Each structure stands twice: as structure tokens, then as C-alpha cells.
N, C-alpha and C positions, 0 to 999 in steps of 0.2 A: 488647793484653789491656785490657778495659773498666775504667775507673776507679770509684771509689764513687761518683760523681754518676752516671755513666751506669747502674750497677746500680740506683740508687735511683730514677732516671727510669723503667727498665725495671718496676722494682717497681710504680710508681704507674701505669704504662701498662696493666700486667696487670690490676690493680684497677679501672681505668677499664673496660677491656674486660669484666672479669666484672659489672660493673653493669649492662652492656647486656643481659644475659641472665639472670643468677641473681638471685633465686630464682625466677623465673618460667619455667621451663624443663623440658622433658622430658629434656634432656641434662646428666643429673647425673653421668654418668661424665666429660664434658669439664669439668665444673665442678671435680670433684677434680683433674684433670691441670692446670687453670689455677691452681689454688690451690697446687697443689706448687711449679708454676714460678715462680709469685709467690715463693713462701718462698725458692727457689733464688736469686732475684736479691738478696733481701734478705741472705741468708747471704754470697753473694759480694761483695755491698758491704762487710760488714764484713770479708772477708778482704781484699779490695782494700785497705782502709785499712791493713793489716798487711802489704802487700806480697806476698800469698798469692793465687795465680790456680789454680783446680782446672780440670783438663783434662776431666774426666769424673766420673761419679757416685762409682765405687770411691774415688777420689782425695778427693772431697768427703766420703764418709761416713766417711773417716778422720781427716780434719781436723776434722769436726764433733765426732766422738768425743772428739778429743783436746783441742780448743781451746774448744767451745762444749758441754760435757757437759751443761749445764743443759737446752739445747733439743733433744738428740740424740732422744730418745724422739718427741718431737713432729715433728722432721724426718722420721724412719724411718716414721712413721705416715702421714703425707703422701705420702712417696715409695711405700711399699707399696699405698696406695689408689690412687694415679695408676698404679701398674705394673699393678695388678689390673685397673683400668678398660682399660687400653691393650692388654694382652697376654692377660689371662683372660676377656675379653669379659664382666666383672662389671658390673652395673648397680646402684649404690649407692642405697638409699632416701633420700627427703627428709630422714628423721630422721637417718640415718647421716652425711649431708653437713653437716647443722646441728652435729651433735656434732663432727665433724671440725673444723669452724671453730671453734667455741666452745672446744673442749677442747685442739686441736693448733695449728690455724694462729693464733688471736688470742694465745695465750701466747707462741708463737715470734716472732710479730711485735712484740709489746710488749716482750719482752726484747732482741731485736737493735735495735728503733730508739733504744733508750737507749745502744746501743754506738756509735752513727754519728751 
């Protein structure tokens, strides 16, 4: 299982990748997905520091709800946007993505970075 440090490195790697194409991209569906998985690695970094390793989204949902309720709504909004982009062929607007970042990714990130 990846360590806290490995998850933090992947978190930063994903942010670096985002900076190569967002915000100047027509692929906002992919931006939502990358933001979600960036958040996943930060959540998993916190969990790894507690000796917890989630094997799937369902397990992570439960752990987030019970151990990190402060960020549960932010995590689920990112998850749902990513899932809609991937499976429902939904194309978010630039305004939606900006709101997703400022209203959900940034608060989640800020909260979790204080935990590790």
C-alpha cells in the first residue's frame, strides 16, 4: 500500500499535470476527473497516516463520512462531477469547474493539508 509520502507526491504530480492544460482547455470533463483524483490522493495520504488503506470508492466513501465528515460533501461533489463526466458524457461549463474548484476542491485541500 502506498505511504502518506507517496500519496502526497501523487497529489502534487496531479496538480502539476493540471497546470499543463487547465484552465486553457476545452476538456473540462477531464479537468473535473483529474481534480477528483487529486483529492483522492490527498484523502488517501491522511488515511495512510492513520494506517487505513481504501481499496475502492465505496470503502473510501464510508471512511470519509465517518472520519472526515467536514469534507464529505466536498469529496462527494468532486466524485459526482467526475463520474458524470466519465459515464454520462456530461460536459461541464467553465463556470461550473471554477465553482467546483473554489467551492469544493480548495476547501477540501486546505482542510486535509493541515492534517498531514
